[in-house]
C-alpha positions in Angstrom: 99.7 107.3 93.5 100.1 109.0 90.2 102.6 107.3 87.5 105.8 109.3 87.5 108.6 108.7 84.4 110.8 110.5 87.3 110.8 107.6 89.3 111.7 105.1 86.2 115.4 104.2 85.4 116.6 104.5 88.8 117.7 101.1 88.9 121.8 102.1 89.0 121.3 104.4 91.8 119.2 101.8 94.0 122.0 99.4 93.6 124.2 101.8 94.6 122.6 102.7 98.0 122.2 98.7 98.4 126.1 98.6 98.3 126.1 101.3 100.8 123.7 99.4 103.0 125.7 96.4 102.9 128.6 98.1 104.5 127.1 98.0 107.5 126.9 94.7 108.1 130.3 94.8 108.5 129.6 96.8 111.9 127.5 94.1 113.4 124.1 95.4 111.9 121.7 92.9 110.1 121.3 93.8 106.8 118.4 91.6 104.9 118.6 92.0 101.1 115.0 92.3 99.6 116.1 94.3 96.4 116.3 90.3 94.6 112.8 89.4 95.8 111.1 92.3 94.0 113.0 92.2 90.5 111.4 91.2 87.3 113.2 88.7 84.6 115.1 92.3 83.2 116.0 93.1 86.8 113.7 95.9 87.3 111.0 96.3 90.1 108.2 94.5 89.4 105.1 96.1 87.3 102.8 94.6 89.7 104.5 95.9 93.0 104.3 99.2 92.3 102.7 102.4 91.0 105.3 104.5 89.6 108.3 102.3 89.5 110.2 103.5 92.5 107.7 103.2 95.9 105.9 100.0 96.5 102.2 99.3 96.5 100.5 96.9 99.5 101.4 93.9 96.9 105.3 94.8 97.3 105.0 95.1 101.0 103.7 91.4 101.2 106.5 90.5 99.4 108.5 92.2 102.2 106.6 90.4 104.7 106.7 87.3 103.6 110.6 87.2 103.1 110.9 88.4 106.8 108.9 85.5 107.6 110.3 83.1 105.7 114.0 84.6 106.9 112.5 84.1 110.7 112.8 87.6 111.1 109.2 87.9 112.1 107.0 85.8 114.0 
C-alpha cells in the first residue's frame, strides 16, 4: 500500500465516527471500542500498525484480534 498524505490528520473525523457508532449501544448493540488500542502516546494511529496513516496492516489486525480474544468475544 502506498503512503498517502490524504490519510493523515483524520483523527477528528475518526473520533466523530466513533461517537456515532457508540450510539448503537443504546439500541442494544454491543459496541467494542478498539480505537484506544491503536493509539500512540500522541493519540494518533501507531505508525507500526499502518502503512498510510489510516488503514491497518496485518499487525493492526493482530491487535484487533487480541483485544477481541481478551474480551471474550472470540474463542
